BALOBA-1460 file (C-alpha; in Angstrom, 3 decimals):
// residues 323
<rec num="1" residu="m" x="47.779" y="-17.221" z="-2.542"/>
<rec num="2" residu="q" x="45.340" y="-20.721" z="-2.763"/>
<rec num="3" residu="t" x="42.477" y="-20.687" z="-0.547"/>
<rec num="4" residu="i" x="40.435" y="-23.530" z="-0.257"/>
<rec num="5" residu="l" x="36.342" y="-22.346" z="1.282"/>
<rec num="6" residu="g" x="35.494" y="-25.777" z="2.718"/>
<rec num="7" residu="a" x="38.607" y="-26.398" z="4.250"/>
<rec num="8" residu="s" x="37.440" y="-28.781" z="7.416"/>
<rec num="9" residu="g" x="35.502" y="-32.506" z="5.148"/>
<rec num="10" residu="q" x="37.672" y="-34.846" z="2.944"/>
<rec num="11" residu="i" x="37.997" y="-33.274" z="-0.152"/>
<rec num="12" residu="g" x="39.351" y="-30.700" z="1.124"/>
<rec num="13" residu="t" x="41.607" y="-31.698" z="3.914"/>
<rec num="14" residu="e" x="43.107" y="-33.359" z="1.523"/>
<rec num="15" residu="l" x="43.402" y="-31.070" z="-1.551"/>
<rec num="16" residu="a" x="44.871" y="-29.081" z="1.247"/>
<rec num="17" residu="r" x="47.594" y="-32.119" z="1.554"/>
<rec num="18" residu="a" x="47.863" y="-31.842" z="-2.245"/>
<rec num="19" residu="l" x="48.514" y="-28.255" z="-2.571"/>
<rec num="20" residu="h" x="51.063" y="-28.004" z="-0.068"/>
<rec num="21" residu="d" x="52.064" y="-30.191" z="-2.102"/>
<rec num="22" residu="d" x="53.274" y="-30.070" z="-4.945"/>
<rec num="23" residu="f" x="52.106" y="-26.557" z="-5.748"/>
<rec num="24" residu="t" x="51.981" y="-24.193" z="-3.197"/>
<rec num="25" residu="t" x="52.693" y="-23.432" z="0.848"/>
<rec num="26" residu="d" x="50.819" y="-20.769" z="1.101"/>
<rec num="27" residu="l" x="47.049" y="-21.357" z="0.923"/>
<rec num="28" residu="r" x="43.999" y="-20.421" z="3.197"/>
<rec num="29" residu="l" x="42.133" y="-22.996" z="4.634"/>
<rec num="30" residu="v" x="38.288" y="-21.301" z="5.072"/>
<rec num="31" residu="s" x="36.069" y="-22.728" z="7.297"/>
<rec num="32" residu="r" x="33.252" y="-21.826" z="10.684"/>
<rec num="33" residu="h" x="36.493" y="-23.629" z="12.638"/>
<rec num="34" residu="p" x="39.672" y="-24.070" z="10.655"/>
<rec num="35" residu="k" x="42.521" y="-26.087" z="11.594"/>
<rec num="36" residu="p" x="45.745" y="-25.195" z="9.622"/>
<rec num="37" residu="l" x="47.895" y="-28.879" z="8.490"/>
<rec num="38" residu="h" x="50.495" y="-27.025" z="8.409"/>
<rec num="39" residu="e" x="52.639" y="-24.789" z="10.124"/>
<rec num="40" residu="t" x="52.709" y="-22.306" z="7.095"/>
<rec num="41" residu="d" x="48.850" y="-22.644" z="6.207"/>
<rec num="42" residu="s" x="46.682" y="-19.256" z="7.043"/>
<rec num="43" residu="t" x="42.945" y="-20.011" z="8.399"/>
<rec num="44" residu="l" x="40.566" y="-18.150" z="8.458"/>
<rec num="45" residu="a" x="36.956" y="-18.464" z="10.333"/>
<rec num="46" residu="a" x="34.228" y="-17.743" z="8.103"/>
<rec num="47" residu="d" x="30.388" y="-18.208" z="6.830"/>
<rec num="48" residu="l" x="29.628" y="-18.569" z="3.491"/>
<rec num="49" residu="l" x="26.057" y="-17.539" z="4.314"/>
<rec num="50" residu="d" x="27.495" y="-14.795" z="4.526"/>
<rec num="51" residu="a" x="28.328" y="-12.184" z="1.451"/>
<rec num="52" residu="e" x="31.058" y="-10.061" z="3.378"/>
<rec num="53" residu="q" x="32.741" y="-12.795" z="5.378"/>
<rec num="54" residu="t" x="32.867" y="-14.764" z="1.922"/>
<rec num="55" residu="d" x="34.312" y="-11.401" z="0.186"/>
<rec num="56" residu="r" x="36.394" y="-11.502" z="2.902"/>
<rec num="57" residu="a" x="37.903" y="-15.184" z="2.796"/>
<rec num="58" residu="v" x="38.434" y="-15.260" z="-0.947"/>
<rec num="59" residu="a" x="40.318" y="-11.483" z="-0.886"/>
<rec num="60" residu="g" x="43.670" y="-11.479" z="-1.642"/>
<rec num="61" residu="s" x="43.311" y="-15.811" z="-2.979"/>
<rec num="62" residu="e" x="44.354" y="-16.410" z="-7.064"/>
<rec num="63" residu="i" x="42.008" y="-19.461" z="-6.582"/>
<rec num="64" residu="a" x="39.646" y="-20.133" z="-5.262"/>
<rec num="65" residu="y" x="38.383" y="-23.935" z="-4.643"/>
<rec num="66" residu="f" x="35.187" y="-24.038" z="-3.030"/>
<rec num="67" residu="t" x="34.116" y="-27.873" z="-1.123"/>
<rec num="68" residu="a" x="32.227" y="-26.880" z="1.749"/>
<rec num="69" residu="g" x="29.619" y="-29.303" z="1.869"/>
<rec num="70" residu="l" x="26.261" y="-29.477" z="4.187"/>
<rec num="71" residu="p" x="23.855" y="-32.684" z="5.822"/>
<rec num="72" residu="p" x="22.153" y="-34.222" z="3.220"/>
<rec num="73" residu="d" x="18.893" y="-32.422" z="3.831"/>
<rec num="74" residu="g" x="16.899" y="-31.744" z="0.385"/>
<rec num="75" residu="k" x="15.854" y="-28.393" z="2.547"/>
<rec num="76" residu="v" x="19.121" y="-27.141" z="3.522"/>
<rec num="77" residu="w" x="20.196" y="-27.617" z="0.297"/>
<rec num="78" residu="a" x="17.606" y="-26.036" z="-1.483"/>
<rec num="79" residu="e" x="17.999" y="-22.965" z="1.374"/>
<rec num="80" residu="q" x="21.758" y="-22.561" z="1.465"/>
<rec num="81" residu="l" x="23.604" y="-23.361" z="-1.572"/>
<rec num="82" residu="p" x="22.381" y="-21.418" z="-4.034"/>
<rec num="83" residu="l" x="22.662" y="-19.090" z="-1.415"/>
<rec num="84" residu="m" x="27.152" y="-20.079" z="-0.713"/>
<rec num="85" residu="m" x="27.372" y="-20.577" z="-4.823"/>
<rec num="86" residu="r" x="26.629" y="-16.401" z="-4.801"/>
<rec num="87" residu="h" x="28.306" y="-15.170" z="-2.796"/>
<rec num="88" residu="v" x="31.676" y="-17.112" z="-4.247"/>
<rec num="89" residu="i" x="31.257" y="-15.888" z="-7.278"/>
<rec num="90" residu="d" x="31.008" y="-12.414" z="-6.394"/>
<rec num="91" residu="a" x="33.778" y="-12.965" z="-4.215"/>
<rec num="92" residu="c" x="35.761" y="-14.339" z="-7.259"/>
<rec num="93" residu="a" x="34.307" y="-11.785" z="-9.692"/>
<rec num="94" residu="a" x="35.243" y="-9.321" z="-7.405"/>
<rec num="95" residu="h" x="38.543" y="-10.314" z="-6.695"/>
<rec num="96" residu="g" x="39.405" y="-11.146" z="-9.925"/>
<rec num="97" residu="t" x="40.330" y="-15.123" z="-8.249"/>
<rec num="98" residu="k" x="39.669" y="-18.534" z="-10.132"/>
<rec num="99" residu="l" x="37.296" y="-20.553" z="-8.988"/>
<rec num="100" residu="v" x="37.971" y="-24.292" z="-8.813"/>
<rec num="101" residu="f" x="33.760" y="-25.632" z="-7.685"/>
<rec num="102" residu="f" x="33.924" y="-29.248" z="-6.588"/>
<rec num="103" residu="d" x="31.032" y="-30.691" z="-8.454"/>
<rec num="104" residu="n" x="29.052" y="-34.378" z="-7.908"/>
<rec num="105" residu="t" x="27.198" y="-36.540" z="-10.447"/>
<rec num="106" residu="y" x="23.602" y="-35.738" z="-8.679"/>
<rec num="107" residu="m" x="21.803" y="-34.091" z="-11.722"/>
<rec num="108" residu="y" x="22.580" y="-37.137" z="-14.261"/>
<rec num="109" residu="p" x="20.757" y="-38.966" z="-15.471"/>
<rec num="110" residu="k" x="19.620" y="-42.140" z="-13.507"/>
<rec num="111" residu="t" x="20.052" y="-44.963" z="-16.043"/>
<rec num="112" residu="s" x="22.566" y="-47.046" z="-17.205"/>
<rec num="113" residu="t" x="24.377" y="-44.967" z="-19.655"/>
<rec num="114" residu="p" x="27.835" y="-43.933" z="-19.507"/>
<rec num="115" residu="q" x="28.767" y="-40.557" z="-18.004"/>
<rec num="116" residu="t" x="30.749" y="-38.227" z="-19.721"/>
<rec num="117" residu="e" x="31.348" y="-34.169" z="-19.185"/>
<rec num="118" residu="e" x="29.126" y="-33.843" z="-21.877"/>
<rec num="119" residu="t" x="26.181" y="-35.965" z="-20.326"/>
<rec num="120" residu="p" x="23.166" y="-33.826" z="-19.989"/>
<rec num="121" residu="f" x="22.018" y="-32.630" z="-16.339"/>
<rec num="122" residu="r" x="17.992" y="-34.742" z="-15.880"/>
<rec num="123" residu="p" x="17.543" y="-34.217" z="-11.831"/>
<rec num="124" residu="v" x="15.476" y="-36.177" z="-10.917"/>
<rec num="125" residu="g" x="14.335" y="-35.766" z="-6.606"/>
<rec num="126" residu="r" x="14.995" y="-32.484" z="-4.689"/>
<rec num="127" residu="k" x="19.193" y="-32.342" z="-3.490"/>
<rec num="128" residu="a" x="19.734" y="-33.736" z="-7.976"/>
<rec num="129" residu="v" x="17.277" y="-30.287" z="-8.424"/>
<rec num="130" residu="v" x="19.651" y="-28.056" z="-6.106"/>
<rec num="131" residu="r" x="23.055" y="-29.489" z="-7.782"/>
<rec num="132" residu="a" x="22.477" y="-28.612" z="-11.219"/>
<rec num="133" residu="r" x="20.574" y="-25.274" z="-10.415"/>
<rec num="134" residu="i" x="23.771" y="-24.637" z="-8.632"/>
<rec num="135" residu="a" x="26.346" y="-25.675" z="-11.463"/>
<rec num="136" residu="d" x="24.270" y="-23.765" z="-13.927"/>
<rec num="137" residu="m" x="24.880" y="-20.597" z="-11.888"/>
<rec num="138" residu="l" x="28.651" y="-21.171" z="-12.491"/>
<rec num="139" residu="l" x="28.419" y="-21.775" z="-15.909"/>
<rec num="140" residu="e" x="26.473" y="-18.627" z="-16.484"/>
<rec num="141" residu="a" x="28.850" y="-16.508" z="-14.875"/>
<rec num="142" residu="i" x="31.987" y="-18.437" z="-16.863"/>
<rec num="143" residu="d" x="29.663" y="-17.697" z="-20.038"/>
<rec num="144" residu="q" x="29.443" y="-14.153" z="-19.331"/>
<rec num="145" residu="e" x="32.877" y="-14.067" z="-18.443"/>
<rec num="146" residu="r" x="32.189" y="-12.513" z="-14.598"/>
<rec num="147" residu="v" x="34.773" y="-15.315" z="-13.623"/>
<rec num="148" residu="e" x="37.488" y="-17.368" z="-14.495"/>
<rec num="149" residu="g" x="36.120" y="-21.009" z="-13.352"/>
<rec num="150" residu="v" x="35.862" y="-24.657" z="-13.658"/>
<rec num="151" residu="i" x="34.143" y="-27.206" z="-12.074"/>
<rec num="152" residu="c" x="35.807" y="-30.970" z="-11.178"/>
<rec num="153" residu="r" x="32.889" y="-33.244" z="-11.374"/>
<rec num="154" residu="a" x="33.458" y="-36.576" z="-8.795"/>
<rec num="155" residu="p" x="31.087" y="-40.499" z="-8.306"/>
<rec num="156" residu="e" x="30.108" y="-41.943" z="-5.727"/>
<rec num="157" residu="f" x="33.089" y="-41.315" z="-3.326"/>
<rec num="158" residu="y" x="35.442" y="-44.552" z="-1.505"/>
<rec num="159" residu="g" x="38.986" y="-43.340" z="0.742"/>
<rec num="160" residu="p" x="40.199" y="-43.327" z="4.033"/>
<rec num="161" residu="g" x="39.195" y="-40.434" z="6.994"/>
<rec num="162" residu="r" x="35.687" y="-39.033" z="6.670"/>
<rec num="163" residu="t" x="35.006" y="-39.996" z="3.668"/>
<rec num="164" residu="q" x="31.655" y="-40.562" z="3.655"/>
<rec num="165" residu="s" x="29.148" y="-42.347" z="0.829"/>
<rec num="166" residu="f" x="27.030" y="-45.247" z="1.022"/>
<rec num="167" residu="t" x="29.388" y="-47.839" z="-0.091"/>
<rec num="168" residu="t" x="31.543" y="-46.772" z="2.144"/>
<rec num="169" residu="s" x="28.361" y="-46.838" z="5.288"/>
<rec num="170" residu="l" x="27.460" y="-49.980" z="3.888"/>
<rec num="171" residu="v" x="30.206" y="-52.005" z="3.061"/>
<rec num="172" residu="f" x="33.796" y="-50.797" z="4.327"/>
<rec num="173" residu="d" x="32.582" y="-49.380" z="7.621"/>
<rec num="174" residu="r" x="30.768" y="-52.888" z="8.543"/>
<rec num="175" residu="i" x="33.874" y="-53.948" z="7.247"/>
<rec num="176" residu="a" x="35.490" y="-52.208" z="9.765"/>
<rec num="177" residu="k" x="33.684" y="-53.467" z="12.496"/>
<rec num="178" residu="g" x="32.983" y="-57.588" z="11.611"/>
<rec num="179" residu="t" x="30.119" y="-56.801" z="10.304"/>
<rec num="180" residu="t" x="27.538" y="-58.300" z="7.600"/>
<rec num="181" residu="p" x="28.060" y="-55.465" z="4.139"/>
<rec num="182" residu="r" x="25.026" y="-54.860" z="1.859"/>
<rec num="183" residu="a" x="24.739" y="-54.100" z="-0.736"/>
<rec num="184" residu="p" x="21.731" y="-51.670" z="-1.944"/>
<rec num="185" residu="l" x="19.206" y="-53.393" z="-4.626"/>
<rec num="186" residu="t" x="21.435" y="-55.614" z="-6.498"/>
<rec num="187" residu="d" x="25.459" y="-57.204" z="-6.264"/>
<rec num="188" residu="d" x="25.995" y="-57.286" z="-9.887"/>
<rec num="189" residu="t" x="25.794" y="-53.602" z="-11.472"/>
<rec num="190" residu="l" x="28.297" y="-51.917" z="-12.592"/>
<rec num="191" residu="r" x="29.415" y="-49.303" z="-10.611"/>
<rec num="192" residu="t" x="31.927" y="-46.811" z="-11.054"/>
<rec num="193" residu="l" x="33.588" y="-45.345" z="-7.007"/>
<rec num="194" residu="i" x="36.279" y="-42.690" z="-6.741"/>
<rec num="195" residu="w" x="39.114" y="-42.671" z="-4.348"/>
<rec num="196" residu="t" x="39.257" y="-39.343" z="-2.191"/>
<rec num="197" residu="p" x="43.126" y="-38.493" z="-2.377"/>
<rec num="198" residu="d" x="42.928" y="-38.474" z="-6.093"/>
<rec num="199" residu="a" x="39.216" y="-36.108" z="-6.189"/>
<rec num="200" residu="s" x="41.822" y="-33.610" z="-4.894"/>
<rec num="201" residu="r" x="44.746" y="-34.164" z="-6.506"/>
<rec num="202" residu="g" x="42.978" y="-34.500" z="-9.229"/>
<rec num="203" residu="m" x="41.094" y="-30.843" z="-8.181"/>
<rec num="204" residu="a" x="45.050" y="-29.460" z="-7.529"/>
<rec num="205" residu="l" x="47.020" y="-30.496" z="-10.616"/>
<rec num="206" residu="i" x="43.413" y="-28.572" z="-12.616"/>
<rec num="207" residu="g" x="43.845" y="-26.020" z="-10.490"/>
<rec num="208" residu="n" x="46.615" y="-25.251" z="-10.758"/>
<rec num="209" residu="t" x="46.494" y="-25.753" z="-14.939"/>
<rec num="210" residu="p" x="45.534" y="-22.470" z="-16.574"/>
<rec num="211" residu="s" x="44.606" y="-23.845" z="-19.921"/>
<rec num="212" residu="a" x="42.320" y="-25.643" z="-17.709"/>
<rec num="213" residu="f" x="39.657" y="-23.422" z="-16.727"/>
<rec num="214" residu="g" x="36.522" y="-23.010" z="-19.013"/>
<rec num="215" residu="r" x="35.381" y="-26.461" z="-18.572"/>
<rec num="216" residu="t" x="34.064" y="-28.879" z="-16.794"/>
<rec num="217" residu="w" x="36.246" y="-31.967" z="-16.203"/>
<rec num="218" residu="h" x="35.245" y="-35.785" z="-14.196"/>
<rec num="219" residu="l" x="37.857" y="-35.911" z="-11.893"/>
<rec num="220" residu="p" x="39.983" y="-38.974" z="-12.073"/>
<rec num="221" residu="v" x="38.422" y="-42.799" z="-11.833"/>
<rec num="222" residu="d" x="39.563" y="-46.648" z="-11.945"/>
<rec num="223" residu="p" x="38.660" y="-47.193" z="-15.671"/>
<rec num="224" residu="a" x="38.144" y="-50.728" z="-14.687"/>
<rec num="225" residu="p" x="34.017" y="-49.871" z="-12.791"/>
<rec num="226" residu="l" x="33.014" y="-53.641" z="-10.251"/>
<rec num="227" residu="t" x="30.121" y="-54.537" z="-9.085"/>
<rec num="228" residu="y" x="29.673" y="-55.104" z="-5.034"/>
<rec num="229" residu="r" x="29.902" y="-58.620" z="-5.301"/>
<rec num="230" residu="t" x="33.529" y="-58.159" z="-6.667"/>
<rec num="231" residu="l" x="34.317" y="-55.685" z="-4.164"/>
<rec num="232" residu="i" x="33.034" y="-56.935" z="-1.607"/>
<rec num="233" residu="a" x="34.352" y="-61.100" z="-2.022"/>
<rec num="234" residu="d" x="36.500" y="-60.674" z="-3.530"/>
<rec num="235" residu="l" x="38.902" y="-58.053" z="-3.539"/>
<rec num="236" residu="s" x="37.834" y="-56.873" z="-0.032"/>
<rec num="237" residu="a" x="38.164" y="-60.461" z="1.324"/>
<rec num="238" residu="k" x="41.320" y="-60.168" z="-0.593"/>
<rec num="239" residu="a" x="42.415" y="-57.357" z="1.554"/>
<rec num="240" residu="w" x="41.611" y="-58.678" z="4.821"/>
<rec num="241" residu="g" x="42.645" y="-61.532" z="4.721"/>
<rec num="242" residu="r" x="39.623" y="-63.844" z="5.327"/>
<rec num="243" residu="d" x="36.283" y="-64.829" z="3.526"/>
<rec num="244" residu="i" x="33.133" y="-62.389" z="3.965"/>
<rec num="245" residu="d" x="29.408" y="-62.624" z="2.963"/>
<rec num="246" residu="h" x="27.245" y="-60.484" z="1.877"/>
<rec num="247" residu="a" x="23.572" y="-59.055" z="1.943"/>
<rec num="248" residu="v" x="21.499" y="-57.503" z="-0.511"/>
<rec num="249" residu="m" x="19.192" y="-54.891" z="0.838"/>
<rec num="250" residu="p" x="16.197" y="-54.331" z="-0.576"/>
<rec num="251" residu="a" x="14.518" y="-51.222" z="-1.197"/>
<rec num="252" residu="w" x="12.158" y="-52.183" z="1.637"/>
<rec num="253" residu="q" x="14.066" y="-52.929" z="3.697"/>
<rec num="254" residu="f" x="15.008" y="-48.374" z="2.517"/>
<rec num="255" residu="r" x="11.749" y="-47.839" z="2.741"/>
<rec num="256" residu="l" x="10.808" y="-49.349" z="6.346"/>
<rec num="257" residu="a" x="14.300" y="-47.983" z="7.538"/>
<rec num="258" residu="g" x="13.033" y="-44.133" z="6.356"/>
<rec num="259" residu="l" x="9.992" y="-44.183" z="8.586"/>
<rec num="260" residu="v" x="11.735" y="-43.707" z="11.739"/>
<rec num="261" residu="s" x="15.499" y="-42.075" z="10.256"/>
<rec num="262" residu="k" x="15.388" y="-39.734" z="8.082"/>
<rec num="263" residu="p" x="19.145" y="-40.326" z="6.352"/>
<rec num="264" residu="v" x="17.729" y="-42.934" z="5.221"/>
<rec num="265" residu="r" x="14.476" y="-40.823" z="3.355"/>
<rec num="266" residu="e" x="17.240" y="-37.778" z="2.189"/>
<rec num="267" residu="i" x="19.248" y="-40.601" z="0.556"/>
<rec num="268" residu="w" x="15.926" y="-42.297" z="-0.726"/>
<rec num="269" residu="e" x="16.662" y="-40.173" z="-4.055"/>
<rec num="270" residu="l" x="19.456" y="-41.741" z="-4.869"/>
<rec num="271" residu="l" x="18.516" y="-45.325" z="-4.059"/>
<rec num="272" residu="p" x="17.382" y="-45.400" z="-8.467"/>
<rec num="273" residu="r" x="21.565" y="-45.551" z="-9.462"/>
<rec num="274" residu="y" x="22.066" y="-48.501" z="-7.788"/>
<rec num="275" residu="a" x="19.113" y="-50.632" z="-9.665"/>
<rec num="276" residu="v" x="21.209" y="-50.359" z="-13.308"/>
<rec num="277" residu="n" x="25.102" y="-49.690" z="-14.203"/>
<rec num="278" residu="n" x="26.689" y="-46.193" z="-12.996"/>
<rec num="279" residu="i" x="29.631" y="-45.567" z="-14.999"/>
<rec num="280" residu="f" x="31.230" y="-42.795" z="-15.173"/>
<rec num="281" residu="l" x="33.939" y="-41.398" z="-17.161"/>
<rec num="282" residu="s" x="36.911" y="-39.532" z="-17.062"/>
<rec num="283" residu="d" x="38.749" y="-40.750" z="-20.597"/>
<rec num="284" residu="a" x="39.482" y="-36.245" z="-20.861"/>
<rec num="285" residu="f" x="40.713" y="-36.476" z="-18.205"/>
<rec num="286" residu="r" x="43.834" y="-39.086" z="-18.923"/>
<rec num="287" residu="s" x="44.528" y="-38.383" z="-21.604"/>
<rec num="288" residu="a" x="44.711" y="-34.660" z="-20.531"/>
<rec num="289" residu="f" x="46.890" y="-35.786" z="-17.445"/>
<rec num="290" residu="p" x="48.851" y="-39.052" z="-19.144"/>
<rec num="291" residu="d" x="50.796" y="-38.561" z="-16.710"/>
<rec num="292" residu="f" x="49.133" y="-38.647" z="-12.860"/>
<rec num="293" residu="r" x="48.602" y="-42.033" z="-11.744"/>
<rec num="294" residu="t" x="45.340" y="-43.103" z="-10.164"/>
<rec num="295" residu="t" x="44.432" y="-46.001" z="-8.105"/>
<rec num="296" residu="t" x="43.087" y="-49.092" z="-8.668"/>
<rec num="297" residu="y" x="40.688" y="-50.357" z="-6.758"/>
<rec num="298" residu="a" x="42.462" y="-53.199" z="-5.414"/>
<rec num="299" residu="e" x="44.546" y="-50.867" z="-4.094"/>
<rec num="300" residu="g" x="42.639" y="-48.397" z="-2.862"/>
<rec num="301" residu="v" x="40.249" y="-51.142" z="-0.686"/>
<rec num="302" residu="q" x="44.068" y="-52.963" z="0.750"/>
<rec num="303" residu="i" x="44.674" y="-49.586" z="2.012"/>
<rec num="304" residu="l" x="41.191" y="-49.153" z="4.068"/>
<rec num="305" residu="a" x="42.181" y="-52.609" z="4.931"/>
<rec num="306" residu="d" x="45.656" y="-51.801" z="6.485"/>
<rec num="307" residu="v" x="44.143" y="-48.970" z="8.305"/>
<rec num="308" residu="t" x="41.459" y="-51.431" z="10.216"/>
<rec num="309" residu="r" x="44.451" y="-53.699" z="11.170"/>
<rec num="310" residu="s" x="46.572" y="-50.062" z="12.044"/>
<rec num="311" residu="a" x="43.760" y="-48.577" z="14.615"/>
<rec num="312" residu="p" x="43.810" y="-50.027" z="18.210"/>
<rec num="313" residu="s" x="41.016" y="-51.871" z="19.296"/>
<rec num="314" residu="p" x="38.878" y="-50.827" z="21.648"/>
<rec num="315" residu="s" x="39.565" y="-52.604" z="24.026"/>
<rec num="316" residu="s" x="43.619" y="-51.378" z="24.155"/>
<rec num="317" residu="s" x="42.251" y="-47.622" z="23.348"/>
<rec num="318" residu="t" x="40.005" y="-48.221" z="26.700"/>
<rec num="319" residu="s" x="42.705" y="-48.971" z="28.351"/>
<rec num="320" residu="e" x="45.290" y="-46.255" z="27.541"/>
<rec num="321" residu="r" x="42.810" y="-44.194" z="28.888"/>
<rec num="322" residu="t" x="42.440" y="-45.740" z="31.704"/>
<rec num="323" residu="s" x="46.564" y="-46.498" z="32.374"/>
C-alpha cells in the first residue's frame, strides 16, 4: 500500500491520480477530512500534529508521500511543520516505510544563479528558515539510515484546479475574470514555473523507482524559462484568443497592501526572487527519466484557457440553481 499524507491539497490530489493510473490502486488517502477519488481508495482522517495519529496513518504502508501544506503563515509554519516532519519520520522509521517528501525552493538564495539539487540553502525570512529546517531533518534521518527517503523539490506552481501561487492569483485568475493581470515587481526577468500535474507525476515516478532514493531531485519543468511579459502578452493572449494588457505591480503597492492584508505581509519575504531571474533546473530528472513528457508552458496555458472557456458563466450557474 502507498499512502499520501496531505491528500486533500492540489498536489496530493493529482498524486493520487498519478499513482492510481500508473503504479498501484492500493492507496490510502490521509488528511483531516479525506475523500476518495477512486473506488479502490481507502481514507483515514488524521492530524499529523499528533504522533499517534501519524503512526496509525503510516502503519502498513510501503511508501508514504508527505505532501501536507499549511496556510502561508510564518508563525504557524514554525510551530507546526517541524513537529509534523518529526512525527512522519518517526512513523516511517517505526514501520520501515519509505518516505517521499514534497518540498519547495524557499530556502534557496534569492539570486539569479540557476538552481540545481546542489544549490546551498541560504534561507532569508521565517518561512524559508522553517523549510530549510524540515528538509535538513529528513536529510539527517536519511544520512543516519533511520529512513529510506527522498526529497522532491518544485518551484512556483501553475496549473488547474485549486493550484495556489503568486502567478495563479496575479495572472491566470485575473485573466479568467477579465481583469488586468499583474506581474510582481517586473515583467522582464526569467521565471521557471512547474505544471502541478507534472510535479505529482514526477513524484509518483520517483517514489516507485528504488534507485532514486537517498537524495534530492528537482521535479520536471519546461527547460525554457520565460518572462511574465511572454507568459501574458504572447502565450496567454494566444490561448485566450485576445489581446491581454498587463501591469507591473511595484514593491510599494505590496507594502501598502500589506498594511491591511496579512496574506500580503506573509508573502513579502518572497518578493526579492521576482526582481531577478529565478531559474530552476531539472536536468538530472530529464537525464534519469528520458521518457517522461513534460508539459510545455504553451500547452499548460492553453489548458487553463480551455478550462476557463468551458466553465459555466455566473449567469448560467445562477439560472441552473434557480430552475
